[in-house]
C-alpha positions in Angstrom: 0.0 0.0 0.0 2.7 2.5 1.0 4.6 1.4 -2.2 1.6 2.3 -4.3 1.4 5.7 -2.7 5.1 6.3 -3.4 4.6 5.3 -7.1 1.7 7.7 -7.4 3.7 10.5 -5.8 6.5 9.9 -8.2 4.2 9.8 -11.2 2.5 13.1 -10.2 6.0 14.7 -10.1 6.5 13.9 -13.7 3.2 15.1 -15.1 3.1 18.6 -16.5 0.2 21.0 -16.3 -1.3 19.7 -19.6 -1.4 16.1 -18.2 1.4 14.9 -20.4 4.4 13.0 -19.1 7.5 15.2 -18.7 10.8 13.9 -19.9 12.6 12.5 -16.8 16.3 12.6 -16.4 18.1 9.3 -16.1 18.4 9.5 -12.3 14.6 10.1 -12.0 14.0 7.1 -14.3 16.2 4.9 -12.1 14.5 6.1 -8.9 11.1 5.5 -10.4 11.9 2.0 -11.5 13.4 1.0 -8.2 10.2 2.3 -6.5 8.1 -0.2 -8.5 9.3 -3.5 -7.0 11.7 -4.6 -4.4 12.8 -7.5 -6.7 14.5 -5.0 -9.0 18.2 -5.3 -8.2 19.9 -3.1 -10.8 18.9 -0.3 -13.2 21.0 0.9 -16.1 19.9 3.8 -18.3 21.7 4.0 -21.6 21.6 6.7 -24.3 20.3 5.8 -27.7 22.7 4.3 -30.2 25.0 4.3 -31.9 27.1 5.3 -28.9 24.9 3.8 -26.1 26.6 5.9 -23.5 25.7 4.9 -19.9 23.7 7.6 -18.1 23.0 5.7 -14.9 24.3 2.3 -13.7 23.1 1.6 -10.2 22.4 -1.3 -7.8 19.5 -1.1 -5.4 20.7 0.6 -2.2 21.6 -2.0 0.4 22.3 -4.9 -2.0 25.7 -6.3 -2.5 26.3 -6.9 -6.2 26.8 -10.6 -7.1 29.2 -11.7 -9.8 26.3 -11.8 -12.3 25.4 -8.2 -11.4 29.0 -7.1 -12.0 28.9 -8.7 -15.4 25.7 -6.9 -16.3 27.3 -3.6 -15.3 30.4 -4.4 -17.4 28.3 -5.1 -20.5 25.7 -2.4 -20.0 26.8 -0.5 -23.1 26.7 -3.6 -25.3 23.5 -5.3 -24.1 20.9 -2.8 -25.6 22.4 -2.9 -29.1 22.9 -6.7 -29.1 19.5 -7.6 -27.9 17.1 -4.8 -28.8 19.0 -3.9 -31.9 18.8 -7.4 -33.4 15.2 -7.8 -32.3 14.3 -4.5 -33.8 14.8 -5.9 -37.3 11.7 -8.0 -36.8 9.4 -5.1 -35.8 8.1 -4.6 -39.4 6.7 -8.1 -39.4 5.9 -8.6 -35.7 5.1 -5.1 -34.3 6.9 -2.9 -31.8 9.1 -4.6 -29.1 7.5 -4.1 -25.7 10.4 -5.5 -23.7 12.9 -8.3 -23.9 13.8 -10.8 -21.2 16.9 -13.0 -20.7 16.2 -15.4 -17.9 19.3 -16.9 -16.3 19.5 -19.2 -13.2 20.8 -16.4 -11.0 18.8 -13.4 -12.3 16.5 -12.1 -15.1 17.5 -9.2 -17.4 14.7 -7.0 -18.7 15.4 -4.6 -21.6 13.1 -2.0 -23.1 13.2 1.4 -24.7 11.7 4.8 -23.7 11.6 7.6 -26.3 15.0 8.8 -25.0 16.8 5.8 -23.5 17.4 2.1 -23.5 16.7 0.6 -20.0 18.4 -2.5 -18.6 17.3 -3.9 -15.3 18.0 -7.1 -13.4 15.4 -8.9 -11.3 15.7 -11.5 -8.7 15.6 -15.0 -10.3 12.1 -16.4 -10.6 10.4 -12.9 -10.4 7.4 -12.6 -12.7 8.5 -9.8 -15.1 5.3 -8.8 -16.9 3.5 -7.3 -13.9 6.7 -5.4 -13.1 7.0 -4.1 -16.6 3.3 -3.0 -16.6 3.9 -1.0 -13.4 7.1 0.5 -14.8 5.3 1.5 -17.9 2.6 3.3 -15.9 5.1 4.9 -13.6 7.2 6.3 -16.4 4.1 7.4 -18.4 5.0 5.3 -21.4 2.4 4.5 -24.1 -0.2 1.9 -23.3 
């Protein structure tokens, strides 16, 4: 319940007077994503290609990064282009990519795009990703 109130508070901060979502800076995006679910371990916000410069690379406060988390951080610049870039070639036939998941034994990686950034996050292994993505989408004011 308190978590829902915090999400609404954050969402209200990012709505302008005309009711449209304001563009959030990368730090705000990371804070908003972390507020969605305690199973989100890591958030990376990466600029659009071709450079894919890292804007934010942050573990959830209080968590110790595991070896797999460190690997994700190492490859944060490469992951969006490798996964989303290749999958994007199928959009003409299959429709727009909503999100991409890589499910490993130790964690799950979720990747998606906002109009300004590519987002990479890691979830605790076994976490159901779709409900989390739907809450992130709402919290960030992304299209339905």
